[in-house]
VODREN-670475 format. One line per 8 residues: number of its first residue (from 1); their letters; for each residue z, y, x of C-alpha. Coordinates in steps of 0.05 Angstrom, whole numbers, plus 5000, padded with zeros to 4 digits. Each point is the difference from the previous one (the first is absolute). Layout:
N
NUM> A> Z Y X; ...
END
This chain:
734
1> MVITPPPD> 2265 2450 2198; 5003 4979 5074; 5063 5014 5039; 4991 5029 5070; 5062 4990 5043; 5018 5049 5056; 4958 4986 5063; 5061 4993 5044
9> IDIIKILR> 5028 4942 4959; 4972 4930 5010; 5012 4977 4928; 4966 4932 5012; 5048 4985 5057; 5059 5017 4955; 4974 4954 4946; 4989 4943 5049
17> AALKKAKA> 5071 5008 5025; 5027 4999 4929; 4962 4935 4985; 5024 4967 5064; 5073 5019 4986; 4996 4979 4926; 4970 4933 5018; 5059 4983 5045
25> LPVEPVKT> 5055 5023 4953; 5032 4954 4948; 5003 5020 4927; 5069 5029 4985; 5024 5006 4927; 5017 5070 4976; 5070 5007 4972; 5012 5053 4948
33> LIGEFDGR> 5054 5018 4949; 4961 4965 4945; 4985 4937 5038; 4961 4969 5057; 4924 5007 5005; 4947 4969 5044; 4989 5037 5065; 4933 5025 5025
41> SYDDVVAV> 4957 4949 5035; 4943 5001 5051; 4951 4996 4942; 5030 5064 4970; 4990 5037 5066; 4928 4973 5005; 4986 5028 4930; 5025 5069 5020
49> VLDILKQL> 4960 4998 5065; 4937 4981 4962; 5010 5059 4953; 5002 5046 5060; 4940 4966 5034; 4960 5010 4936; 5010 5076 5007; 4983 4998 5075
57> RFVHLDKV> 4939 4955 4994; 4950 5055 5017; 5043 5036 5050; 5014 4942 5047; 4949 4950 4975; 4997 4955 5062; 5076 4998 5008; 5012 4988 4925
65> FAVLAELA> 4949 4944 4999; 5033 4968 5061; 5067 4999 4964; 4967 4970 4938; 4968 4946 5042; 5067 4981 5029; 5035 5000 4932; 4944 4958 4969
73> IDKKIKDK> 5017 4941 5046; 5076 5011 4999; 5027 4934 4973; 5065 5032 4979; 4963 5041 4947; 4989 4954 4941; 4958 5045 4956; 4942 5034 5035
81> KKIFEVVE> 4974 5034 4937; 5025 5070 5018; 4970 4995 5070; 4932 4986 4969; 5009 5058 4951; 5005 5047 5060; 4939 4966 5031; 4962 5012 4935
89> KMTEPVYV> 5018 5075 5001; 4976 5004 5072; 4934 4966 4988; 4978 5033 4935; 4943 5050 5006; 5023 5072 4997; 4965 5046 4951; 5005 5074 5017
97> KKDKKIYF> 4987 5041 4937; 4980 5065 5034; 4949 4964 5045; 4978 4954 4943; 4998 4946 5053; 5032 4933 5015; 5027 4988 5070; 5010 4933 5035
105> HAQLAILD> 5034 5024 5063; 5062 4957 4990; 4960 4937 4986; 4958 5010 5062; 5062 5014 5043; 5035 4937 4975; 4938 4959 5012; 4997 5027 5072
113> IIEKWDNS> 5073 4977 5009; 4990 4929 4973; 4935 4988 5038; 5039 5009 5065; 5051 4946 4982; 4998 4936 5040; 4991 4931 4968; 5075 4988 4997
121> KLMSNTAL> 5012 5064 4960; 4941 4985 4955; 5031 4932 4983; 5070 5026 4987; 4978 5060 4959; 4949 4967 4955; 5035 5021 4935; 4999 5073 5022
129> IAEVGKHV> 4927 4997 5020; 4982 4968 4933; 5038 5056 4964; 4963 5053 5040; 4934 4964 4985; 5012 5000 4924; 5006 5076 5000; 4947 5017 5051
137> LHSEFEAS> 4949 4957 4963; 5017 5027 4932; 4940 5035 4969; 5039 5052 4960; 5045 5058 5014; 5053 5033 4957; 5012 5075 4997; 5055 5035 4961
145> TWTSSSVT> 5002 5073 4978; 5067 5031 4982; 5013 5061 4957; 5065 5026 4971; 4990 4962 4936; 4957 4940 5017; 4977 4949 5051; 4927 4980 5000
153> IGHGAIPV> 4985 4934 5035; 4927 4988 5017; 4961 4943 5030; 4935 5001 5037; 4954 4957 5042; 5007 5011 5074; 4940 5034 5031; 4950 4953 5033
161> TDTVKKLR> 4993 5034 5068; 4985 4972 5069; 5074 5009 5016; 5021 4958 4940; 4948 4947 5014; 5023 4993 5072; 5073 5001 4980; 4990 4942 4951
169> KRMIALLI> 4959 4959 5050; 5055 5010 5053; 5053 4979 4951; 4963 4937 4978; 4988 4982 5074; 5074 5010 5015; 5022 4956 4941; 4952 4945 5022
177> KAYTKQEN> 5027 5004 5071; 5072 4996 4974; 4980 4939 4959; 4974 4963 5061; 5067 5009 5034; 5039 4973 4941; 5031 4932 4988; 5046 5018 4942
185> IQNKFSIL> 4967 4984 4934; 5033 5056 4962; 4977 5051 5051; 4929 4972 4993; 5006 5011 4925; 5022 5072 5011; 4938 5014 5041; 4954 4968 4949
193> EAVETATH> 5031 5044 4946; 4991 5063 5042; 4928 4982 5018; 4982 4990 4927; 5019 5072 4986; 4936 5022 5035; 4958 4965 4946; 5027 5043 4943
201> TPISANYG> 4965 5062 4975; 5040 5055 4965; 5027 4981 4932; 5023 5067 4973; 4946 5045 5031; 4925 5010 4999; 4962 4981 5062; 4929 4997 5024
209> EDMEAMVR> 4952 4952 5032; 5026 5018 5069; 5069 4972 4982; 4968 4936 4972; 4959 4993 5064; 5062 5010 5045; 5040 4948 4962; 4942 4950 5003
217> DNLDEIVK> 4995 5011 5076; 5075 4986 5006; 4993 4939 4956; 4944 4974 5045; 5046 5005 5062; 5057 4966 4962; 4957 4943 4974; 4973 4987 5071
225> FYILISPS> 5072 4993 5023; 5016 4953 4942; 4939 4957 5015; 5024 4995 5072; 5071 4977 4984; 4991 4959 4936; 4978 4934 5032; 5062 4993 5044
233> TDLDVVYK> 5056 5045 4974; 5058 4978 4956; 4980 4973 4932; 5048 5050 4969; 4960 5056 5032; 4935 4971 4974; 5032 5000 4931; 5014 5074 5005
241> IEKQLHWF> 4930 5013 5026; 4968 4962 4943; 5041 5040 4949; 4973 5063 5033; 4930 4971 4998; 5005 4991 4925; 5017 5074 4995; 4943 5020 5046
249> KRRFEKNA> 4951 4961 4957; 5023 5035 4937; 5004 5068 5032; 4931 4996 5034; 4967 4958 4946; 4938 5044 5005; 4969 5005 5068; 5053 4956 5033
257> PINLSELD> 5002 4997 5076; 4961 4940 5027; 5059 4975 5041; 5043 4987 4938; 4957 4938 4987; 5009 4980 5073; 5076 5007 4994; 4999 4959 4936
265> AVIQNNEP> 4961 4945 5035; 5049 4999 5059; 5059 4992 4952; 4964 4945 4961; 4986 4962 5064; 5073 5001 5021; 5016 4929 4978; 5076 5003 5007
273> YQLYRVLV> 5000 5064 4959; 4964 4968 4942; 5060 4955 4989; 5048 5059 5011; 4966 5043 4946; 5007 4944 4949; 5074 4991 5013; 5023 5072 5015
281> GFDGDYLP> 4993 5062 4958; 5004 5020 4927; 4948 4979 4949; 4964 5066 5003; 4991 4995 5075; 4966 4932 5001; 4934 5016 4967; 5002 5072 4973
289> DVGFKESR> 4937 4989 4958; 5031 4940 4965; 5053 5007 4946; 5072 4980 5012; 4994 4939 4955; 4939 4973 5036; 5031 5017 5068; 5062 4958 4984
297> KMRDKKIT> 4957 4943 4976; 4959 4999 5065; 5061 5004 5045; 5036 4946 4961; 4939 4955 5006; 4999 5011 5076; 5074 4983 5005; 4987 4936 4961
305> EIVQDISE> 4944 4982 5049; 5045 5013 5060; 5056 4957 4971; 4951 4944 4988; 4971 5006 5070; 5063 5004 5041; 5026 4933 5025; 5044 4972 5054
313> TNYEEWLK> 4936 4987 5039; 4976 5072 5001; 5069 5031 4995; 5000 5031 5070; 4933 5033 4987; 5024 5030 4934; 5066 5020 5031; 4964 5044 5052
321> KILLITKN> 4964 5036 4943; 5064 5009 4961; 5039 5027 5060; 4944 5049 5016; 5010 5030 4930; 5075 5009 5011; 4995 5026 5072; 5026 5070 4982
329> YPYTGERG> 5040 4984 4938; 5042 5035 4973; 4976 5064 5034; 4931 5000 4969; 5012 5024 4929; 5036 4986 4935; 5029 4932 4985; 4957 4999 4937
337> EFNYFRKL> 4937 5000 5043; 5019 4930 5022; 5009 4971 4930; 4938 4956 5005; 5020 4976 5069; 5069 4982 4972; 4965 4965 4943; 4959 4959 5049
345> LNEISKAK> 5061 4977 5038; 5035 4983 4935; 4941 4961 4973; 4991 4962 5066; 5074 4981 5000; 4997 4980 4927; 4937 4957 5005; 5012 4973 5070
353> PKIGLKLL> 5075 5004 5014; 4994 4964 5067; 4958 5058 5026; 5049 5047 4967; 5056 4969 5040; 4958 5012 5063; 4990 5073 4981; 5075 5006 4992
361> EERALESF> 5008 4984 5073; 4954 5056 5023; 5042 5057 5027; 4944 5050 4988; 5004 4985 4925; 5075 5011 4992; 4985 5061 4957; 4968 4953 4950
369> TDIIIAGI> 5053 4946 5001; 5020 5016 4928; 4931 4988 4970; 4988 4937 5042; 5066 4966 4981; 4988 5021 4927; 4934 4963 5002; 5033 4938 5029
377> WCSTERKT> 5053 5005 4945; 4944 4997 4948; 4967 4940 5034; 5011 4926 5003; 5048 5013 5058; 5053 5036 4958; 5055 4955 5027; 4980 5020 5071
385> AQNILNDW> 5001 5073 4978; 5070 4991 4970; 5025 4971 5066; 4969 5057 5040; 5030 5052 4953; 5069 4968 5004; 4994 4996 5077; 4980 5074 5005
393> ITQGKFLS> 5059 5020 4957; 5048 4959 5042; 4971 5031 5063; 4998 5070 4969; 4927 5012 5015; 4940 5021 4957; 5049 5014 4943; 4954 5053 4969
401> AVAVVFEF> 4943 4949 5000; 5045 4951 4963; 5013 5054 4948; 4925 5013 4990; 4990 4926 4983; 5039 5012 4937; 4941 5043 4974; 4959 4935 4999
409> VSEKDLPL> 5051 4957 4964; 4980 4980 4930; 5051 4992 4944; 4990 4925 5003; 5020 4999 5073; 5058 5048 4992; 5053 4945 5002; 4974 4980 5069
417> ALPIIRKL> 4998 5071 5026; 5067 5026 4975; 5044 4960 5049; 4958 5027 5058; 5002 5071 4973; 5076 4997 4990; 5008 4974 5071; 4955 5057 5023
425> VKRAKTDG> 5043 5051 4963; 5063 4972 5031; 4969 5004 5070; 4972 5070 4989; 5069 5024 4976; 5032 4970 5062; 4949 5032 5046; 4999 5066 4962
433> DVNTLNHL> 4925 4991 4992; 4983 5053 4948; 4926 4992 5012; 5000 4928 4977; 5044 5015 4940; 4953 5055 4978; 4940 4954 5009; 5034 4954 4951
441> VSAIGFKK> 5014 5056 4951; 4926 5018 5002; 4979 4928 4989; 5048 4992 4941; 4973 5066 4971; 4930 4969 4996; 5023 4938 4964; 4983 4993 4926
449> FQNSTKNL> 5030 4932 4985; 5011 4984 4927; 5059 4952 5004; 5034 5015 5065; 5020 5073 4992; 5075 4984 5002; 4993 4963 5066; 4962 5058 5030
457> QSLLIDII> 5050 5050 4972; 5058 4962 5031; 4964 4998 5067; 4981 5073 4996; 5071 5023 4984; 5025 4961 5060; 4949 5035 5045; 5014 5069 4971
465> QALTDLKN> 5075 4990 5014; 4983 4979 5071; 4957 5062 5011; 5054 5044 4971; 5051 4970 5048; 4951 5014 5056; 4992 5072 4976; 4925 4992 4990
473> TWLVQNIW> 4965 5033 4941; 4927 4981 5009; 5001 4951 4942; 4985 5054 4948; 4928 5007 5024; 4992 4924 5001; 5026 4983 4930; 4989 5057 4952
481> YGSESLFA> 4932 4977 4974; 5030 4934 4976; 5068 5027 4980; 4988 4999 4924; 4991 4924 4997; 5047 4981 5057; 5057 5044 4976; 4990 4989 4925
489> SLSKEEWK> 5057 4951 4991; 5049 5020 5055; 5074 4994 4984; 5045 5060 5007; 5027 4972 5066; 4929 4991 5027; 4980 5071 4979; 5061 5024 5039
497> VVLDSLVS> 4971 4969 5063; 4933 5036 4988; 5033 5067 4986; 5047 4993 5059; 4938 4994 5043; 4967 5061 4968; 5062 5042 5011; 4986 4995 5075
505> VPNLSYEA> 4928 5024 4994; 4998 5070 5032; 4944 5026 4954; 4983 4970 4933; 4924 4994 4999; 4959 4984 4939; 5006 4926 5016; 5076 5004 4995
513> EEILSLVA> 4993 5041 4936; 4956 4945 4971; 5058 4951 5009; 5051 5050 4975; 4960 5014 4937; 5015 4927 4980; 5074 5017 5006; 4992 5063 4959
521> KNDPKEFI> 4969 4960 4943; 5050 4943 5000; 5065 5032 5023; 4997 5077 4998; 5074 5005 5018; 4989 4959 5063; 4939 5043 5016; 5041 5064 5002
529> QFFERRVQ> 5058 4967 5035; 4952 4977 5054; 4983 5073 5015; 5073 5018 4998; 5012 4948 5055; 4945 5033 5041; 5033 5068 4992; 5065 4969 5025
537> VKNKTKRD> 4963 4975 5061; 4971 5069 5011; 5070 5029 4995; 5020 4964 5064; 4990 5047 5058; 4979 4944 5047; 4939 4984 4958; 4934 5021 5031
545> NRYDAIPF> 4975 5066 4972; 4933 4967 4983; 5034 4960 4944; 4977 5027 4932; 5048 4980 4945; 4953 5019 4943; 4923 4999 5004; 4971 5071 5006
553> NFTPRQAG> 4960 4983 4938; 4982 4937 4963; 4927 4979 5006; 4956 5013 4939; 5000 4926 4982; 5075 4992 5001; 5010 5068 4968; 4956 4977 4943
561> ELSDLSEA> 5038 4935 4992; 5067 5036 4999; 4977 5051 4949; 4978 4943 4954; 5070 4970 4998; 5041 5002 4936; 5043 5059 4982; 5061 4954 5004
569> TKKIFVDE> 4983 4984 5072; 4990 5074 5016; 5068 5016 4971; 5031 4948 5046; 4964 5034 5059; 5030 5068 4981; 5070 4973 4986; 5004 4961 5065
577> IFKWFKGA> 4976 5058 5043; 5049 5048 4967; 5056 4954 5025; 4980 5021 5071; 5021 5071 4985; 5074 4983 4995; 5007 4995 5075; 5012 5056 5049
585> HWLNYREG> 4944 4986 5050; 4943 5051 4996; 4948 4946 5014; 5017 4964 4935; 4980 5062 4961; 4937 5016 5040; 4973 4928 4999; 5021 4988 4928
593> AHLLKNLF> 4962 5062 4978; 4941 4979 5044; 4998 4931 4966; 5003 5032 4931; 4941 5044 5018; 4962 4938 5023; 5015 4962 4937; 4992 5058 4952
601> PQFNPYLE> 4951 5051 5028; 4994 5033 4932; 5075 5002 4983; 5014 4944 4950; 5032 5023 4933; 5060 4954 5011; 5010 5030 5070; 4999 5069 4970
609> SKLITLLK> 5051 4982 4946; 5044 4964 5051; 5000 5063 5044; 5015 5047 4942; 5056 4953 4974; 5030 5000 5070; 4997 5076 5003; 5037 5006 4933
617> SKAANKAR> 5055 4953 5025; 5060 5017 5043; 4976 4957 5058; 5020 5030 5068; 4933 4984 5032; 4955 5025 4945; 4975 5062 5036; 4986 4963 5065
625> TAIAVLRA> 4964 4944 4963; 4957 5047 4958; 4980 5042 5061; 4981 4938 5040; 4956 4972 4943; 4967 5066 4982; 4986 5017 5073; 4961 4934 5007
633> YEGEAFLH> 4946 5029 4954; 4956 5061 5012; 5022 5049 4947; 4956 4969 4946; 5007 5025 4927; 5030 4933 4978; 5064 5018 5039; 5013 5062 4957
641> NACKEFIK> 5046 4969 4948; 5046 4970 5053; 4999 5065 5039; 5020 5039 4939; 5058 4954 4986; 5022 5007 5073; 4999 5076 4994; 5041 4998 4936
649> QFPNNKKY> 5052 4955 5032; 5008 5048 5059; 4987 5069 4969; 5034 5041 5054; 4990 4959 5063; 4953 5041 5044; 4994 4944 5052; 4975 4950 4947
657> HNEMFVIL> 4953 5052 4970; 4969 5009 5068; 4991 4924 5003; 4963 5005 4934; 4956 5055 5028; 4979 4954 5056; 4991 4939 4955; 4958 5037 4948
665> SQSGVVSG> 4958 5037 5052; 4978 4938 5038; 4925 4994 4997; 4977 4944 5046; 4937 5012 5040; 4964 5067 4993; 4934 5024 5028; 4972 5067 5024
673> EYGFVNAY> 5034 5060 5031; 5030 5019 4933; 5016 4929 4978; 5075 5013 4992; 4987 5067 4966; 4958 4965 4947; 5050 4943 4994; 5059 5048 4988
681> QAKISDVQ> 4960 5039 4949; 4987 4934 4963; 5075 4985 5003; 5014 5066 4966; 4952 4981 4944; 5034 4932 4992; 5068 5030 4982; 4977 5055 4951
689> SWKSDQSK> 5021 4956 4941; 5071 4999 5028; 5007 5073 4979; 5002 4979 4927; 5057 4951 5012; 5062 5013 4957; 5046 4994 5060; 5016 5066 5034
697> VIKNFVSS> 5015 4961 5064; 4928 4974 5001; 4972 5070 4987; 5041 5030 5056; 4979 4944 5047; 4925 5008 4986; 5006 5074 5014; 5032 4986 5068
705> YEKYLNDR> 4950 4944 5013; 4941 5046 4986; 5028 5051 5049; 5009 4945 5052; 4927 4978 4991; 4973 5071 5002; 5038 5013 5065; 4969 4936 5028
713> IVWEKKRA> 4931 5023 4977; 5008 5067 5035; 5023 4966 5064; 4946 4946 4998; 4945 5052 4987; 5025 5042 5058; 5002 4939 5046; 4930 4979 4979
721> DEDIDHRK> 4972 5070 5010; 5031 5003 5069; 4972 4932 5019; 4930 5020 4977; 5005 5066 5038; 5024 4964 5063; 4942 4950 4997; 4949 5055 4990
729> REYGEK> 5027 5036 5061; 4997 4935 5040; 4927 4990 4982; 4980 5073 5007; 4986 5010 4926; 5012 5063 4959
END
């Protein structure tokens, strides 16, 4: 549905004014009776404006697109994703069912707008142009058909008409023009990605020879452009082009365009790039027709040859080649793509440390300081490396690089490294350098020393304590994979340091649960008390609302490990959690019940007997506890014994009986218009056996419960019928 505002109201002007005002205003916290909340920000206003613009996109297309172009280059907006979502909606082909035609009016209009932009605007709005290009050059369209009871989503190939052919040619020409005005490497990448879209035929739709011919024509234009720029453009761009070339060769294996071979030759003749492609990229990118194993072997051989060839005599020549590779680092891709380049620097520094020391002095290679100094550490110049590392720590520079060196320390050399690492920890603590401390945690996590575990444990505990003091919780992701061996012989005091750190973690991910599963096995009482401490933290009103005391659900792996624990351990779990229910705070009951549901999704027999024993006692909190625990489940049949005992204990309490109605009728997720009707009918069947119970109280309860469920069934059926009728009217169905 498209909203049409009254003609006498300039809605775009109003939206612009709102954006301008919001951008200038500070974020003010909202104070309420239940606490203080974050106020609305400029980003929040932008999100609302974008929702409105999406509805107006075909009413005021030129004005809406102008606002989007301004927002796309607004540096105050960190996440541009929603802006591009509106662009996508504007540029998708429109299928009109009654005409059985696809219209491209919006795409043509937007192209008309962009083609009038000057060079400055083309440069600044490259990301937006690339986004438009991806959708204009897409070879498929999507059409959805709605009825009162279903949504049918269909895909089809766009029609190959003169309009479409011209539209795609104009878009490709515009992208190429935008590329020629660009200096920013990431913007160049965006354009290459958009251009490649034109080379794809429909995946989920049938298409004819005319589509194939149009795509081949587009490919021909693109390859001509690539041939033109490949000899002189950035090596990182040539890398992207070659990856596309591999795809083009596979895609057009039969009857391949002639100029693919020409592009291949141009890339092969680019001498600096031949070195780049050896040292940058994943194994599958190097030689796609060669297996990973062979690819690694060939690249390692080339690295060995370079190491052997480089000398102090030809150092400057090699340095130029090396710096050409790192010209755009780290904006050119993933760190992993430079693993072979890092390996080269490490091997050079290891085999020829004097050259490694020269590389250390190159400012352009500062991002690789860690791997260079690590190579020198492993060389004949270890004493020099020690002095450098100590100097850096004293000066407080390259501390993260010093931490990475620890990954290259062998167990034999650990006595030499430990004094440096302890000095580093002390300096990082003083500087509050959590990045360096976490690098060390990661390095320790990888260590598999046989005889030095205690030394590493001692060091690790010191770092964890430092990170806890600095209120940093990243360590979980850096240590969990090695936790079983590293934490195997921790003392109770050392475990306390680890758990103190985990108490501060806002959300317990599977990595944290992996560490906690060790506690569950070795000290189940401590395991439950840990969660109790988290609930106490949650109780404090100043704690950020995003703090989750108990995981929403344990991951399958941890859940399996916990279910395999001994019955004695499980009894400790239950007994310790039941201690929470003696307090008055509602959160203790809710979170305690939540944890029980996590630990015992199928209602453990001991948990059932514990609950029934409590109900038979004279404890003041027995009703509150039972309701909290039973509510945590979804009315499953295994709750029935405990529910019956509850009803017997409170035979005349209407309020509590209503609570039991709610608990027993819970059904979890349902599907279909009559999902709840079917669920409630199943609930009636579940309690038929209760009618033969000897207790009159139970018989009376089940009679009332059946009436409650039947009333709900009548209401839910009426609601579903009305919803169906309303939808049929909306879609003009009888």
